[in-house]
C-alpha positions, 0 to 999 in steps of 0.5 A: 210476457214482457214487463216494462218498469217506469221507475223514478228515483232520487237517491236510488232506493226505488231504483234499487227496488226496480233492478231487483224485480228486474234481475228476478223477471224474465223478459223485464225493463227498466226505464226512467219515468221521465221518459214518458214526458219526453215523447208526445204519445203514450205507447200503445202496448196491450200485451205488456205488464207495466210497474210503476216504482217511486218514492213518497215525499211528505206522504204523498206521490211525487208531482212527476208521477201524478203528472204521468197518470193524470195526462195518462202517459203511461202505456195501456195494459191490463197489468198495471203494478205499482211499488212505493219506497219510503222510510215506512210504508204509506199504502194511502199512496197506492190507494191514489195511484189507482185512484187516478188511474180509474179516472182513465179506466184503468186499475192497479192489478196490486200495489206494495209499499216498501219500507227501506231508508228515509232519505230527508237529512232530518228524518234519519233512519237509523243503520239498524232500520236500514240494515234490517229493511234491506235484510228482508227486501229479497223475500219481498222482492220474490213475492212482488215477482211471484205476484207479476207472473201469477198476474195476481190481483190483489185488494188494496189497503185502505188509506192510513188517516194518520199519514194523511193527517201528517202530509200536510203537517211534515210538508210545512215543517220543512217549508216553514220551520227549517226554510227549506224553499230557500235553497242555494249552493255555497262557495265550496262548490266544485262545479262538478254539475253534478247536482244539474244532471241528477234533477229529474225535472232540470230545476237546477242550472249551471248558469255562466258557472254558477249552479242556480236552484229553481222554485220547481223541486220535487223534493227527491233530496238527490242534490243533497245527498249526492253532492261531494262537497255537501254545498247544497242548502235547503235553508236550515238543512245542511247536511254533513258528510256522515248524513248523506243517504245513497241506496247501496248498489246505485251509483249516482250515473245511473240517476242521471237525467242529462249527460 
């Protein structure tokens, strides 16, 4: 059976997971999640498995993922699985996805929260922890692929109440303590337009040769982590070259949403 894997990724962790699954799963295809927003009708495909893979920001699903689920844009399928990636496991997000699917008469066959690396610049994951997570990833992918092949239905883990508390606190800290909503580009910008191509919601534009950042941010941190001159600031958050994170084996061209 064919498997369509819809992925949203900023610095590559979720794309790394999606590609790893696709390599081990026959008849699978990785599709950018944003493609679902570019068509007025969701394809009606009953005989496919559907995968949804995305990162977690502030212990919540990205707004773009929530929109896809609320507007019922995923293709119809009896087997839907969801994989999330973040600096730590976040089962509450899987629970939220299943809740939104339920409003449209669907449900998750299974969900899995994977811990790889935090890309937020501030909450850095140590190199040791990154390497451990990457070394364990292949075995976890094998387990996920086997569940897909078996069409397993696995009970979801109950939400982590501590994470539900942390969600508004961490976002409050980013916005108010670090002034992260004050986004700007400094004079070291070389006008390569990489940030405009990477932004999944077209929040970054080149207007008359000057990069402009709007307020419709997904908090994917792709622009901060991929900028070759570290010219982008989110308030007090200004990454140095050694702080930027990219998923291993993922190139920025694989994440570009505009040519």
